[in-house]
C-alpha positions as CSV (number, residue, x, y, z in Angstrom):
1,M,-4.1,-19.1,-1.9
2,E,-3.8,-15.6,-3.8
3,R,-0.7,-14.7,-6.0
4,Q,1.3,-12.0,-7.7
5,N,2.5,-12.7,-11.0
6,N,5.9,-10.0,-10.9
7,N,4.3,-8.6,-14.2
8,Q,1.1,-7.2,-12.3
9,A,0.3,-4.8,-9.3
10,P,1.4,-5.5,-6.2
11,V,-1.7,-7.7,-4.4
12,V,-3.1,-5.2,-1.2
13,F,-6.2,-7.1,-1.5
14,S,-7.9,-10.3,-1.1
15,H,-10.8,-11.0,-3.1
16,T,-11.7,-14.2,-1.7
17,A,-11.9,-11.6,2.1
18,L,-14.0,-9.2,0.2
19,A,-16.3,-11.6,-1.3
20,A,-17.1,-13.3,2.4
21,N,-17.6,-10.1,3.5
22,R,-20.4,-9.1,1.2
23,R,-22.2,-12.1,1.8
24,R,-22.3,-11.7,5.1
25,A,-23.2,-7.8,4.7
26,Q,-26.0,-9.0,2.3
27,A,-28.6,-9.9,5.2
28,K,-28.6,-6.5,7.0
29,L,-27.4,-4.1,4.3
30,A,-30.3,-2.9,4.2
31,S,-30.1,-1.3,7.2
32,H,-26.6,0.2,6.7
33,D,-26.8,0.9,2.7
34,F,-27.3,4.5,3.3
35,L,-23.5,5.9,2.5
36,F,-23.6,3.5,-1.0
37,A,-27.3,5.2,-1.9
38,E,-26.1,8.9,-0.6
39,V,-23.3,8.4,-2.9
40,Q,-25.2,6.5,-5.4
41,S,-27.8,10.0,-6.0
42,R,-24.8,12.3,-6.2
43,L,-23.7,10.0,-9.2
44,E,-27.0,10.0,-10.7
45,E,-26.9,14.1,-10.5
46,R,-24.0,13.9,-12.0
47,L,-25.4,12.0,-15.2
48,E,-28.4,14.0,-14.9
49,E,-26.1,17.6,-16.2
50,I,-25.5,15.9,-19.2
51,T,-28.3,15.6,-22.5
52,K,-26.4,12.8,-24.5
53,K,-28.4,9.3,-24.4
54,F,-27.1,6.2,-23.7
55,N,-28.5,2.7,-24.8
56,S,-25.7,0.0,-23.9
57,P,-24.7,0.8,-20.3
58,L,-22.7,-1.6,-17.5
59,H,-22.9,-0.6,-13.8
60,M,-19.9,-2.1,-11.6
61,G,-20.4,-2.3,-8.2
62,F,-21.8,-3.5,-4.6
63,P,-24.8,-3.5,-3.7
64,H,-26.7,-4.7,-6.4
65,N,-29.6,-3.4,-5.9
66,V,-28.5,-0.2,-6.0
67,A,-28.1,-0.1,-9.4
68,K,-31.0,-3.2,-10.4
69,H,-31.1,-1.7,-13.8
70,H,-27.8,-2.7,-15.1
71,P,-25.5,-5.6,-15.2
72,Q,-23.0,-6.5,-12.9
73,A,-18.9,-6.6,-13.1
74,E,-17.0,-6.7,-10.0
75,N,-14.2,-8.9,-11.0
76,E,-10.6,-7.2,-11.6
77,N,-10.7,-8.8,-15.0
78,L,-13.5,-7.1,-16.6
79,L,-13.8,-9.5,-20.0
80,L,-15.2,-6.4,-21.5
81,K,-14.6,-6.4,-25.4
82,P,-13.5,-3.6,-26.7
83,N,-15.9,-1.0,-28.2
84,Q,-18.7,-2.6,-26.7
85,L,-20.4,0.5,-24.5
86,D,-21.5,3.8,-24.7
87,L,-21.5,4.2,-20.7
88,I,-19.7,2.6,-17.4
89,T,-20.6,3.3,-14.0
90,S,-19.3,2.6,-11.0
91,N,-20.5,3.3,-7.1
92,L,-18.2,2.5,-4.8
93,Q,-16.2,-0.3,-5.5
94,L,-13.0,0.8,-7.2
95,H,-10.9,1.3,-3.9
96,W,-10.8,-2.5,-3.5
97,A,-8.8,-2.9,-6.9
98,N,-5.0,-3.9,-6.9
99,D,-4.2,-3.0,-10.2
100,L,-6.7,0.4,-10.6
101,A,-4.7,1.4,-13.7
102,G,-5.1,-2.0,-15.2
103,V,-9.1,-1.7,-14.5
104,L,-9.4,1.8,-15.8
105,I,-7.7,1.0,-18.9
106,Q,-10.2,-1.9,-19.7
107,I,-12.7,0.8,-18.5
108,K,-11.6,3.2,-21.9
109,R,-11.2,0.4,-24.2
110,A,-14.5,-0.8,-23.6
111,L,-16.7,2.1,-24.5
112,R,-17.0,3.4,-27.9
113,P,-16.1,7.2,-29.0
114,D,-17.8,9.0,-27.1
115,G,-18.8,6.7,-24.1
116,L,-18.8,8.0,-20.6
117,F,-17.1,6.5,-17.5
118,V,-18.7,7.8,-14.3
119,A,-17.8,6.3,-11.1
120,S,-17.2,6.9,-7.2
121,M,-14.5,5.5,-4.7
122,F,-13.7,6.0,-1.1
123,G,-10.3,7.7,-1.4
124,G,-8.6,10.5,0.3
125,D,-8.6,11.1,4.5
126,T,-11.6,8.2,4.1
127,L,-11.5,7.3,8.1
128,F,-8.3,8.7,8.9
129,E,-10.3,9.1,12.7
130,L,-10.3,5.4,13.2
131,K,-6.8,4.9,11.6
132,S,-4.9,7.6,13.5
133,S,-6.7,6.4,16.8
134,L,-5.9,2.6,16.2
135,M,-2.3,2.9,15.4
136,E,-1.3,5.1,18.2
137,A,-3.7,2.6,21.0
138,E,-1.8,-0.3,19.4
139,V,1.8,1.4,19.9
140,E,0.9,2.4,23.2
141,L,-0.4,-1.1,24.2
142,T,1.9,-3.7,22.1
143,D,4.8,-1.2,20.7
144,K,3.9,-1.8,17.2
145,A,1.0,-0.7,14.6
146,M,-0.6,-3.3,12.4
147,M,-2.2,-2.3,9.3
148,R,-5.8,-2.7,10.0
149,T,-7.7,-0.2,7.5
150,S,-7.3,-0.5,3.8
151,P,-4.7,2.1,1.9
152,M,-6.7,4.9,0.1
153,A,-5.5,6.8,-3.5
154,D,-4.9,10.3,-3.2
155,V,-6.8,12.5,-5.5
156,R,-4.0,13.4,-7.6
157,D,-2.9,10.2,-8.1
158,I,-6.4,8.8,-9.5
159,G,-5.9,11.8,-11.4
160,G,-2.7,10.8,-12.9
161,L,-4.2,7.4,-13.4
162,M,-7.2,8.7,-15.4
163,M,-5.2,10.8,-17.8
164,R,-2.5,7.9,-18.2
165,S,-5.0,5.5,-19.1
166,G,-6.4,7.7,-22.1
167,F,-9.8,9.1,-21.3
168,A,-10.6,12.7,-22.5
169,L,-11.5,15.1,-20.6
170,P,-11.0,13.8,-17.3
171,L,-12.3,15.3,-14.2
172,V,-11.3,14.4,-10.4
173,D,-13.0,16.4,-7.4
174,V,-14.2,15.1,-3.9
175,D,-16.9,15.4,-1.6
176,R,-16.3,15.0,2.3
177,I,-18.9,13.0,3.8
178,T,-19.2,13.2,8.1
179,V,-21.0,10.9,9.4
180,R,-22.1,10.8,13.4
181,Y,-21.9,7.2,15.3
182,K,-22.3,6.5,18.7
183,N,-18.6,5.3,19.3
184,V,-16.4,2.5,17.6
185,T,-18.1,-0.1,17.8
186,S,-20.7,0.8,16.2
187,L,-18.8,2.6,13.3
188,M,-16.9,-1.1,13.1
189,H,-20.2,-2.6,12.9
190,D,-21.6,-0.3,10.1
191,L,-18.7,-1.5,8.1
192,R,-19.6,-4.6,8.8
193,Y,-22.9,-4.6,7.0
194,M,-21.5,-2.3,4.4
195,G,-19.1,-5.2,3.4
196,E,-16.8,-2.7,4.0
197,G,-15.3,-4.7,6.5
198,N,-11.2,-5.9,6.7
199,A,-10.3,-7.7,3.1
200,L,-6.4,-7.1,3.1
201,L,-4.4,-10.3,2.0
202,Q,-2.3,-10.0,5.1
203,R,-5.1,-9.4,7.6
204,P,-3.4,-8.9,11.2
205,S,-4.8,-11.3,14.3
206,T,-8.1,-10.3,15.9
207,L,-8.0,-6.9,17.7
208,R,-7.3,-7.5,21.4
209,R,-10.1,-5.8,23.7
210,D,-7.7,-3.6,25.4
211,V,-7.1,-2.2,22.3
212,M,-10.2,-1.8,21.5
213,A,-10.8,-0.1,24.5
214,K,-8.1,2.3,24.3
215,T,-8.8,3.0,20.7
216,Q,-12.3,4.0,21.6
217,E,-11.0,6.2,24.6
218,I,-8.4,8.3,22.1
219,Y,-11.3,8.1,19.1
220,E,-13.5,9.9,21.3
221,K,-11.2,12.7,22.8
222,K,-9.0,13.7,19.9
223,F,-12.5,13.2,17.0
224,P,-15.7,14.2,19.1
225,H,-19.1,15.2,16.7
226,D,-19.2,18.9,17.2
227,D,-22.2,19.0,19.7
228,G,-20.3,16.8,22.5
229,M,-22.4,13.7,21.3
230,G,-20.8,10.3,20.1
231,I,-17.8,11.1,17.6
232,C,-17.2,11.9,13.7
233,A,-16.7,9.3,11.1
234,T,-14.8,11.3,7.6
235,F,-15.7,9.5,4.1
236,D,-13.9,11.1,1.2
237,V,-15.6,9.9,-1.7
238,V,-13.4,10.5,-4.8
239,F,-15.9,10.9,-8.2
240,L,-14.6,10.1,-11.8
241,T,-16.2,11.3,-14.8
242,G,-14.1,10.5,-18.3
243,W,-14.9,10.5,-22.3
244,S,-13.9,7.7,-24.4
245,P,-12.2,10.6,-27.5
246,H,-14.2,11.2,-30.2
247,E,-13.2,13.9,-32.7
248,S,-16.7,16.1,-31.6
249,Q,-15.2,16.7,-28.1
250,P,-13.5,19.5,-27.6
251,Q,-9.8,19.6,-28.7
252,P,-6.8,21.1,-26.4
253,L,-4.5,23.6,-29.1
254,K,-1.8,22.4,-30.6
255,P,1.6,24.4,-30.0
256,G,2.1,27.4,-31.4
257,A,-2.0,27.7,-32.1
258,A,-2.9,30.4,-29.2
259,K,-4.0,33.3,-30.7
260,V,-2.9,35.7,-27.8
261,N,0.7,36.4,-27.3
262,L,1.7,35.0,-23.4
263,G,4.2,37.6,-23.3
264,D,2.2,40.6,-24.1
265,V,-0.9,39.4,-22.1
266,L,2.0,39.4,-18.5
267,K,3.5,42.9,-19.7
268,K,3.0,45.1,-17.6
269,P,1.3,48.0,-18.4
270,E,3.5,51.3,-18.6
């Protein structure tokens, strides 16, 4: 049983369930990893814009075949030595962290000065269509709503965590990826074999067939694809970039160091 220490962040996700989901997904992952591959390519585009050369990288994430040239790290206790690495990347992994702030602090400590952290994670309104349809269906048929999908961090909260973790020049932005599916069953099947199934510590009972059918009915009515064929599923992919502080990096001006008086800038012309 996974327990929570009073001094730690709330335990929302079960790493045991997550590991089981991923073992189950491995056999069919090659047919369902399109989203991992697409987001990984966008991560690589961000790295290509950086001219700095890196000699000691670490990749944290799943699936392993996306980053076969890097070591792996998946546990929230990363066991990384301080100033050990000059590049840490992570592809669609951090949204499973119970203590995202703690993980970011560990990553920042593991970077050498002027080391880089680049990552992606699901956040924001990811799968809002599915969440909304499931909730409406369960309330209508059972008079209660169960948490069947993961809570997602808001991009502003993630940005705040990056700053509080000590990263220099932090940047957080979002790419919205919309995928068409034939129906809700095909969407949930895809999530299962991506290893992105329900891994909540407090998982509800199996979804009733009538609730599943009602969910499909609501989903098709409220979130059809533009051409009328199938349904839309939204994935908000949050990209995080931050540097370990170094004297060579641009520094914010000290208070009072501005060469232009703000009052003069804002003064209305005569």
